[in-house]
C-alpha positions as a Markdown table, in Angstrom:
| # | Residue | x | y | z |
|---|---|---|---|---|
| 1 | Met | 74.6 | -66.5 | 75.3 |
| 2 | Ile | 73.6 | -67.5 | 71.8 |
| 3 | Leu | 74.3 | -65.3 | 68.8 |
| 4 | Leu | 72.2 | -65.7 | 65.7 |
| 5 | Val | 73.2 | -63.9 | 62.5 |
| 6 | Tyr | 71.6 | -64.4 | 59.2 |
| 7 | Ser | 72.3 | -62.6 | 55.9 |
| 8 | Cys | 69.8 | -62.6 | 53.0 |
| 9 | Arg | 72.4 | -61.6 | 50.4 |
| 10 | Pro | 71.3 | -63.0 | 47.1 |
| 11 | Arg | 73.9 | -65.1 | 45.3 |
| 12 | Ala | 74.2 | -62.9 | 42.2 |
| 13 | Pro | 73.5 | -59.1 | 42.5 |
| 14 | Phe | 72.5 | -57.5 | 39.2 |
| 15 | Leu | 71.7 | -54.2 | 37.6 |
| 16 | Arg | 69.3 | -53.5 | 34.9 |
| 17 | Ser | 68.0 | -50.3 | 33.2 |
| 18 | Met | 66.6 | -48.7 | 36.4 |
| 19 | Pro | 68.9 | -45.8 | 37.7 |
| 20 | Thr | 70.5 | -46.8 | 41.0 |
| 21 | His | 70.1 | -43.4 | 42.8 |
| 22 | Gly | 73.0 | -44.6 | 45.0 |
| 23 | Val | 71.2 | -47.8 | 45.9 |
| 24 | Arg | 72.3 | -51.3 | 45.1 |
| 25 | Tyr | 69.4 | -53.4 | 43.8 |
| 26 | Tyr | 69.1 | -57.1 | 44.3 |
| 27 | Gln | 66.7 | -59.8 | 43.3 |
| 28 | Ile | 63.5 | -59.6 | 45.3 |
| 29 | Lys | 63.0 | -63.4 | 45.1 |
| 30 | Thr | 64.8 | -63.7 | 48.5 |
| 31 | Met | 62.1 | -61.6 | 50.2 |
| 32 | Thr | 59.7 | -64.3 | 51.1 |
| 33 | Arg | 62.4 | -66.5 | 52.5 |
| 34 | Cys | 63.8 | -63.6 | 54.5 |
| 35 | Val | 60.4 | -62.5 | 55.8 |
| 36 | Met | 59.7 | -66.1 | 57.0 |
| 37 | Leu | 63.1 | -66.4 | 58.7 |
| 38 | Leu | 62.8 | -63.0 | 60.3 |
| 39 | Asn | 59.4 | -63.8 | 61.8 |
| 40 | Phe | 60.7 | -67.1 | 63.0 |
| 41 | Met | 63.7 | -65.6 | 64.6 |
| 42 | Arg | 61.5 | -62.9 | 66.3 |
| 43 | Leu | 59.6 | -65.7 | 67.9 |
| 44 | Ile | 62.8 | -67.2 | 69.2 |
| 45 | Ala | 63.8 | -63.8 | 70.6 |
| 46 | Lys | 60.4 | -63.4 | 72.2 |
| 47 | Tyr | 60.4 | -66.7 | 74.1 |
| 48 | Cys | 64.2 | -67.2 | 74.6 |
| 49 | Ala | 65.4 | -64.3 | 76.7 |
| 50 | Pro | 69.1 | -65.2 | 76.6 |
| 51 | Val | 69.1 | -65.0 | 72.8 |
| 52 | Val | 70.6 | -62.0 | 71.2 |
| 53 | Leu | 69.2 | -61.6 | 67.7 |
| 54 | Leu | 71.2 | -59.9 | 65.0 |
| 55 | Val | 68.9 | -60.3 | 62.1 |
| 56 | Leu | 69.9 | -57.1 | 60.4 |
| 57 | Ser | 73.3 | -57.8 | 59.0 |
| 58 | Val | 74.5 | -55.6 | 56.2 |
| 59 | Thr | 72.2 | -57.1 | 53.6 |
| 60 | Val | 69.1 | -57.7 | 55.8 |
| 61 | Glu | 69.2 | -54.2 | 57.1 |
| 62 | Ala | 69.5 | -53.1 | 53.5 |
| 63 | Lys | 68.7 | -54.6 | 51.4 |
| 64 | Leu | 66.4 | -56.9 | 49.9 |
| 65 | Glu | 65.9 | -54.6 | 46.9 |
| 66 | Ala | 64.1 | -54.8 | 43.7 |
| 67 | Asp | 65.3 | -53.3 | 40.4 |
| 68 | Val | 61.7 | -52.9 | 39.2 |
| 69 | Ala | 58.4 | -53.3 | 41.0 |
| 70 | Gln | 55.0 | -52.6 | 39.4 |
| 71 | Val | 52.7 | -50.6 | 41.6 |
| 72 | Leu | 49.3 | -52.4 | 41.7 |
| 73 | Arg | 47.5 | -50.4 | 44.4 |
| 74 | Val | 47.8 | -47.5 | 46.8 |
| 75 | Val | 46.2 | -48.6 | 50.1 |
| 76 | Asp | 46.6 | -45.3 | 51.9 |
| 77 | Gly | 49.2 | -42.5 | 52.3 |
| 78 | Asp | 52.0 | -44.8 | 53.4 |
| 79 | Ser | 51.1 | -48.2 | 52.1 |
| 80 | Ile | 51.1 | -49.8 | 48.6 |
| 81 | Thr | 51.0 | -53.2 | 46.9 |
| 82 | Val | 53.5 | -54.0 | 44.2 |
| 83 | Lys | 54.2 | -56.9 | 41.9 |
| 84 | Val | 57.6 | -58.3 | 41.2 |
| 85 | Asp | 58.1 | -61.5 | 39.1 |
| 86 | Glu | 54.5 | -62.5 | 39.3 |
| 87 | Thr | 54.4 | -62.1 | 43.1 |
| 88 | Asn | 52.6 | -59.4 | 45.0 |
| 89 | Tyr | 54.2 | -57.7 | 48.0 |
| 90 | Arg | 52.7 | -55.3 | 50.6 |
| 91 | Ile | 55.0 | -52.3 | 51.1 |
| 92 | Arg | 55.0 | -49.9 | 54.0 |
| 93 | Leu | 56.8 | -46.6 | 53.2 |
| 94 | Ala | 59.7 | -46.3 | 55.5 |
| 95 | Glu | 60.2 | -43.5 | 58.1 |
| 96 | Ile | 56.9 | -41.7 | 57.4 |
| 97 | Asp | 53.4 | -42.1 | 58.9 |
| 98 | Ala | 50.4 | -40.8 | 57.0 |
| 99 | Pro | 47.0 | -40.0 | 58.5 |
| 100 | Glu | 44.7 | -42.9 | 58.9 |
| 101 | Met | 41.8 | -43.2 | 56.4 |
| 102 | Asp | 39.3 | -42.3 | 59.1 |
| 103 | Gln | 41.4 | -39.3 | 60.2 |
| 104 | Ala | 41.6 | -35.7 | 58.9 |
| 105 | Trp | 43.7 | -35.6 | 55.7 |
| 106 | Gly | 43.7 | -39.4 | 55.3 |
| 107 | Glu | 41.9 | -39.3 | 51.9 |
| 108 | Glu | 44.0 | -36.4 | 50.7 |
| 109 | Ser | 47.2 | -38.2 | 51.6 |
| 110 | Lys | 46.1 | -41.4 | 49.8 |
| 111 | Ser | 45.2 | -39.3 | 46.7 |
| 112 | Ala | 48.5 | -37.6 | 46.7 |
| 113 | Leu | 50.4 | -40.9 | 46.8 |
| 114 | Gln | 48.1 | -42.3 | 44.1 |
| 115 | Glu | 48.8 | -39.3 | 41.9 |
| 116 | Lys | 52.6 | -39.7 | 42.3 |
| 117 | Leu | 52.7 | -43.4 | 41.7 |
| 118 | Gly | 49.7 | -44.4 | 39.6 |
| 119 | Asn | 50.7 | -47.8 | 38.2 |
| 120 | Glu | 54.3 | -46.9 | 37.5 |
| 121 | Glu | 57.3 | -49.1 | 37.9 |
| 122 | Val | 59.3 | -48.1 | 41.0 |
| 123 | Ala | 62.5 | -49.0 | 42.7 |
| 124 | Leu | 62.6 | -50.2 | 46.3 |
| 125 | Glu | 65.2 | -49.9 | 49.0 |
| 126 | Ile | 63.8 | -52.4 | 51.6 |
| 127 | Ile | 65.2 | -51.7 | 55.1 |
| 128 | Asp | 63.0 | -53.8 | 57.4 |
| 129 | Val | 59.9 | -56.0 | 57.8 |
| 130 | Asp | 57.1 | -54.8 | 60.1 |
| 131 | Arg | 55.0 | -56.9 | 62.5 |
| 132 | Tyr | 52.3 | -57.3 | 59.8 |
| 133 | Ser | 55.0 | -58.9 | 57.5 |
| 134 | Arg | 55.0 | -55.9 | 55.2 |
| 135 | Leu | 58.3 | -54.9 | 53.6 |
| 136 | Val | 59.3 | -51.5 | 54.9 |
| 137 | Ala | 60.9 | -49.5 | 52.1 |
| 138 | Arg | 62.0 | -46.3 | 50.6 |
| 139 | Val | 60.3 | -45.9 | 47.2 |
| 140 | Phe | 62.0 | -44.3 | 44.2 |
| 141 | Leu | 60.4 | -43.1 | 41.0 |
| 142 | Asn | 62.4 | -41.4 | 38.3 |
| 143 | Gly | 65.1 | -40.4 | 40.7 |
| 144 | Arg | 62.7 | -39.0 | 43.3 |
| 145 | Gln | 62.3 | -40.5 | 46.8 |
| 146 | Ile | 58.5 | -40.6 | 47.2 |
| 147 | Asn | 58.7 | -41.0 | 51.0 |
| 148 | Arg | 60.5 | -37.7 | 51.3 |
| 149 | Glu | 58.1 | -36.0 | 48.9 |
| 150 | Met | 55.1 | -37.0 | 51.0 |
| 151 | Val | 56.7 | -35.3 | 54.0 |
| 152 | Glu | 57.8 | -32.2 | 52.0 |
| 153 | Glu | 54.3 | -31.6 | 50.8 |
| 154 | Gly | 52.6 | -32.1 | 54.1 |
| 155 | His | 50.9 | -35.4 | 53.4 |
| 156 | Ala | 52.7 | -37.4 | 56.2 |
| 157 | Trp | 54.6 | -37.0 | 59.4 |
| 158 | Val | 58.1 | -38.2 | 60.0 |
| 159 | Tyr | 57.7 | -41.4 | 61.9 |
| 160 | Leu | 60.1 | -40.6 | 64.8 |
| 161 | Glu | 60.0 | -44.0 | 66.4 |
| 162 | Tyr | 61.4 | -45.6 | 63.2 |
| 163 | Leu | 63.4 | -42.7 | 61.8 |
| 164 | Arg | 66.9 | -43.5 | 60.4 |
| 165 | Asp | 67.4 | -40.5 | 58.0 |
| 166 | Glu | 67.3 | -37.5 | 60.2 |
| 167 | Thr | 67.4 | -35.2 | 57.2 |
| 168 | Leu | 63.7 | -35.8 | 56.9 |
| 169 | Leu | 63.1 | -33.6 | 59.9 |
| 170 | Asp | 64.0 | -30.5 | 57.9 |
| 171 | Pro | 61.4 | -30.8 | 55.1 |
| 172 | Glu | 58.8 | -31.6 | 57.8 |
| 173 | Gly | 59.7 | -28.5 | 59.7 |
| 174 | Lys | 59.3 | -26.4 | 56.5 |
| 175 | Ala | 56.0 | -28.0 | 55.6 |
| 176 | Lys | 54.7 | -27.3 | 59.0 |
| 177 | Lys | 55.9 | -23.7 | 58.9 |
| 178 | Lys | 54.2 | -23.2 | 55.5 |
| 179 | Lys | 51.0 | -24.9 | 56.8 |
| 180 | Leu | 51.1 | -27.3 | 53.8 |
| 181 | Gly | 48.7 | -30.2 | 53.6 |
| 182 | Leu | 47.8 | -31.7 | 57.0 |
| 183 | Trp | 49.6 | -28.8 | 58.7 |
| 184 | Ala | 46.9 | -26.4 | 57.6 |
| 185 | Ser | 45.0 | -27.5 | 60.7 |
| 186 | Glu | 46.4 | -26.6 | 64.1 |
| 187 | Ala | 44.5 | -29.6 | 65.5 |
| 188 | Ala | 46.4 | -32.1 | 63.4 |
| 189 | Val | 47.0 | -35.3 | 65.4 |
| 190 | Ala | 49.9 | -37.6 | 64.7 |
| 191 | Pro | 48.6 | -41.0 | 63.4 |
| 192 | Trp | 50.4 | -43.0 | 66.1 |
| 193 | Leu | 48.5 | -41.0 | 68.7 |
| 194 | Trp | 45.3 | -41.4 | 66.8 |
| 195 | Arg | 45.7 | -45.2 | 66.7 |
| 196 | Lys | 46.5 | -45.2 | 70.4 |
| 197 | Arg | 43.4 | -43.3 | 71.3 |
| 198 | Lys | 41.2 | -45.8 | 69.3 |
| 199 | Arg | 42.6 | -48.9 | 71.1 |
């Protein structure tokens, strides 16, 4: 049995003026290298059954972070594009799933995220890379975790399949009880079910 372990820990972690909010921030320049390696190792895992792949060591699981990322575009209620050091990155907000744009509350969810972020500078805690090579991250702005706010205000579901922070379930329950946002409709359909029906 082969064991592959790779860490994307940058050589020199650093801090700047952004508040840490309990998160260590590292240079994002390693992202492209790590994304490419992660995809390559996934291919190995797909075609080589005996391989056990431990890609997410302490730093890959965590933590390809950026101290400052400029928001360029809000794509929908759970996806944005940011710019770091003259390079653009696609970011998927971790642990939440917003309605699709052709789904009820899709436009409202996107507008809510746009209103929160605008073109501000945000901090990222990157925890994974998805199958579309997007960086999956928790997004912070002025001490607020935006992913959590989207759930609290009823603009997104907790994405149970990829949930790591189970404390997100409490604000989702409260939003649902108060019929906030998408929960105002009793016919609300979770985005993962919506996508499945359209296949």
